[in-house]
C-alpha positions as CSV (number, residue, x, y, z in Angstrom):
1,M,0.0,0.0,0.0
2,D,1.4,3.4,-1.0
3,Y,0.9,5.8,1.9
4,N,1.2,8.8,-0.3
5,V,-1.6,7.6,-2.5
6,V,-3.8,6.9,0.5
7,R,-3.1,10.4,1.8
8,T,-3.9,11.9,-1.6
9,H,-7.3,10.2,-1.6
10,V,-8.1,11.6,1.9
11,N,-7.0,15.1,1.0
12,N,-9.3,14.9,-2.1
13,A,-12.2,13.8,0.2
14,F,-11.5,16.7,2.5
15,K,-11.3,19.1,-0.4
16,Y,-14.5,18.0,-2.1
17,Y,-16.7,17.3,0.9
18,K,-19.9,19.4,0.6
19,N,-18.4,20.9,-2.5
20,D,-18.7,18.2,-5.1
21,D,-20.5,15.0,-3.9
22,K,-19.4,12.9,-6.9
23,K,-15.7,13.6,-6.5
24,F,-16.0,13.2,-2.7
25,N,-17.6,9.8,-3.1
26,Q,-14.9,8.8,-5.6
27,A,-12.1,9.9,-3.4
28,M,-13.5,7.9,-0.4
29,T,-14.1,4.9,-2.6
30,D,-10.5,5.0,-3.8
31,F,-9.3,5.4,-0.2
32,Y,-11.3,2.3,1.0
33,T,-10.2,0.3,-2.0
34,V,-6.5,0.9,-1.5
35,G,-6.7,1.1,2.3
36,K,-8.2,-2.3,2.9
37,E,-4.7,-3.7,2.1
38,N,-3.6,-2.3,5.4
39,P,-6.6,-0.9,7.2
40,S,-4.9,-0.1,10.4
41,V,-2.3,2.2,8.8
42,A,-4.8,3.6,6.4
43,G,-7.0,4.5,9.4
44,V,-4.1,6.4,11.0
45,I,-3.5,8.3,7.8
46,Y,-7.1,9.2,7.5
47,E,-7.4,10.6,11.0
48,E,-4.1,12.5,10.8
49,T,-5.0,14.0,7.4
50,I,-8.5,15.1,8.5
51,N,-7.1,16.5,11.7
52,N,-4.5,18.5,9.8
53,G,-7.1,19.7,7.4
54,I,-9.3,21.0,10.1
55,Q,-6.5,22.7,12.0
56,S,-5.2,24.4,8.8
57,M,-8.7,25.8,8.1
58,L,-9.0,27.0,11.7
59,D,-5.5,28.7,11.4
60,L,-6.5,30.3,8.1
61,S,-9.8,31.6,9.6
62,K,-8.0,33.1,12.6
63,E,-5.2,34.6,10.4
64,S,-7.8,36.2,8.1
65,S,-10.0,37.6,10.9
66,D,-6.9,38.9,12.8
67,G,-6.0,40.9,9.7
68,I,-9.3,42.8,9.6
69,K,-8.6,46.4,10.5
70,P,-11.6,48.6,10.9
71,T,-11.1,52.4,10.8
72,L,-13.4,55.4,11.3
73,M,-13.1,56.4,7.7
74,P,-11.9,53.4,5.8
75,S,-10.6,53.8,2.3
76,A,-12.0,51.8,-0.7
77,N,-9.0,49.6,-0.6
78,R,-9.3,48.9,3.1
79,V,-13.0,48.0,2.7
80,A,-12.2,45.7,-0.2
81,E,-9.4,44.0,1.8
82,N,-11.6,43.6,4.8
83,D,-14.3,42.1,2.7
84,V,-11.9,39.5,1.3
85,R,-10.6,38.7,4.7
86,I,-14.1,38.3,6.2
87,G,-15.0,36.0,3.3
88,V,-12.0,33.8,3.7
89,A,-12.4,33.6,7.5
90,K,-16.0,32.5,7.0
91,M,-15.2,30.0,4.3
92,A,-12.3,28.4,6.3
93,L,-14.4,28.2,9.5
94,T,-17.3,26.6,7.6
95,K,-14.9,24.1,6.0
96,A,-13.5,23.1,9.4
97,V,-17.0,22.7,11.0
98,N,-18.2,20.7,8.0
99,A,-15.2,18.4,8.3
100,L,-16.4,17.3,11.7
101,D,-18.7,15.0,9.8
102,L,-15.6,13.3,8.4
103,K,-14.3,12.9,12.0
104,D,-17.4,11.2,13.4
105,K,-17.8,9.2,10.1
106,S,-21.4,10.4,9.6
107,A,-20.5,11.4,6.0
108,L,-19.2,7.9,5.1
109,K,-22.2,5.7,5.7
110,N,-23.2,5.6,2.1
111,I,-19.8,4.7,0.6
112,A,-20.2,1.1,-0.6
113,A,-16.5,0.3,-0.5
114,K,-16.4,1.0,3.3
115,D,-18.0,-2.4,3.9
116,E,-15.0,-4.3,2.5
117,Y,-12.6,-2.1,4.4
118,D,-14.4,-2.6,7.7
119,K,-14.5,-6.4,7.0
120,A,-10.8,-6.5,6.4
121,F,-10.2,-4.5,9.6
122,N,-12.4,-6.7,11.7
123,E,-10.9,-9.9,10.4
124,L,-7.4,-8.6,11.3
125,Y,-8.4,-7.4,14.8
126,P,-11.4,-9.4,16.0
127,R,-10.7,-8.7,19.7
128,T,-8.9,-5.4,19.7
129,G,-10.5,-3.6,16.8
130,K,-12.6,-1.2,18.9
131,I,-9.8,-0.1,21.1
132,R,-7.4,0.3,18.1
133,K,-10.0,2.5,16.4
134,A,-10.4,4.6,19.6
135,I,-6.6,5.1,19.8
136,M,-6.4,6.1,16.1
137,E,-9.3,8.5,16.5
138,S,-7.6,10.1,19.6
139,G,-4.9,11.4,17.3
140,N,-2.2,9.9,19.5
141,I,-0.6,8.0,16.6
142,K,1.4,9.9,14.0
143,T,2.9,8.7,10.7
144,D,5.9,11.0,10.8
145,S,7.0,10.6,14.5
146,V,7.2,8.2,17.3
147,S,4.1,8.5,19.4
148,P,4.7,9.1,23.2
149,K,3.5,6.4,25.5
150,M,-0.1,7.0,26.5
151,S,-0.6,7.9,30.2
152,W,-2.6,5.6,32.5
153,A,-5.4,8.1,32.4
154,Q,-5.5,8.2,28.6
155,K,-5.5,4.4,28.4
156,V,-8.5,4.2,30.8
157,Q,-10.3,6.9,28.8
158,V,-9.8,5.1,25.6
159,M,-10.7,1.7,27.1
160,D,-13.8,3.2,28.7
161,S,-15.0,4.9,25.5
162,T,-15.0,1.5,23.7
163,G,-16.6,-0.4,26.6
164,F,-13.5,-2.5,26.7
165,Y,-12.6,-1.5,30.3
166,A,-16.0,-2.5,31.7
167,K,-15.8,-5.8,29.7
168,Q,-12.3,-6.5,31.0
169,Y,-13.3,-5.9,34.6
170,P,-17.0,-6.7,34.7
171,K,-17.2,-7.2,38.5
172,S,-14.8,-4.5,39.6
173,Y,-15.1,-1.8,36.9
174,A,-17.0,0.7,39.1
175,A,-14.6,0.3,42.0
176,R,-11.5,0.6,39.8
177,T,-13.0,3.8,38.2
178,A,-13.7,5.2,41.7
179,L,-10.1,4.5,42.8
180,F,-8.8,6.3,39.8
181,I,-11.1,9.3,40.2
182,N,-10.2,9.6,43.9
183,G,-6.5,9.7,43.1
184,Q,-5.8,6.3,44.7
185,I,-4.3,5.1,41.5
186,K,-1.6,7.5,40.1
187,E,0.6,7.5,37.0
188,G,4.2,6.4,37.6
189,E,3.6,5.3,41.2
190,V,3.0,2.0,42.9
191,T,-0.6,1.9,44.0
192,K,-0.9,2.0,47.7
193,R,-3.1,-0.5,49.5
194,V,-6.4,1.0,50.6
195,G,-6.7,1.2,54.3
196,F,-9.1,-1.2,56.1
197,F,-11.7,1.4,57.0
198,K,-11.4,3.3,53.7
199,R,-12.3,0.2,51.9
200,F,-15.9,0.4,53.1
201,S,-16.3,3.7,51.2
202,Y,-15.9,1.7,48.0
203,K,-18.2,-1.1,49.0
204,P,-21.2,0.4,47.0
205,F,-19.2,0.0,43.8
206,L,-18.4,-3.6,44.3
207,T,-20.4,-6.7,43.3
208,K,-20.7,-9.9,45.4
209,A,-18.0,-11.5,43.3
210,F,-15.5,-8.8,44.2
211,S,-15.9,-8.1,48.0
212,F,-13.6,-7.7,51.0
213,G,-15.4,-10.4,52.9
214,K,-15.8,-14.1,52.0
215,T,-19.0,-16.0,51.8
216,V,-19.0,-19.5,53.0
217,V,-20.7,-21.9,50.6
218,K,-22.6,-24.6,52.3
């Protein structure tokens, strides 16, 4: 899979979204067709390219609006320049807002080639697919640099957003979350044992299968 080709298709999709439906659909069809060869990497490229596109539009909008210089008696040239800057600022901001549809994937539901892409992804990652997608969508993975290790809090957030955390710890999920929120579990530190009396404050979060007492089975 040629990464540059994949990135070009995503750039075209960003360019044509809500501007030319036919070209947008073709760009995304081309992306999914090529991307299914390596859907994980293609997904990273997609997220990174869309994020960069949104940020560039936000930067352009701010730069244009910052350049507007109203005066008490503006000249014809100043009025014309301000009109251009206002128009560019509005256009860029609208483009950035519209591209949020590409972030939440709501604009991609009717692309037929997406089904084969999703199938390839799910076959490769039947157990970790959801969490992989969540990490990619977080923007933590870059194609041109080594991504820093995710903090413990970030990992919990990603796992929680996919439902993976609750599934991994079905009986102690609530208690673990409470420990994290209360600062009992901290990044880079060995977790201290909860004091005997303090344990009871977490009892409402625990199930029968994860308790501090033991039940004798007759």
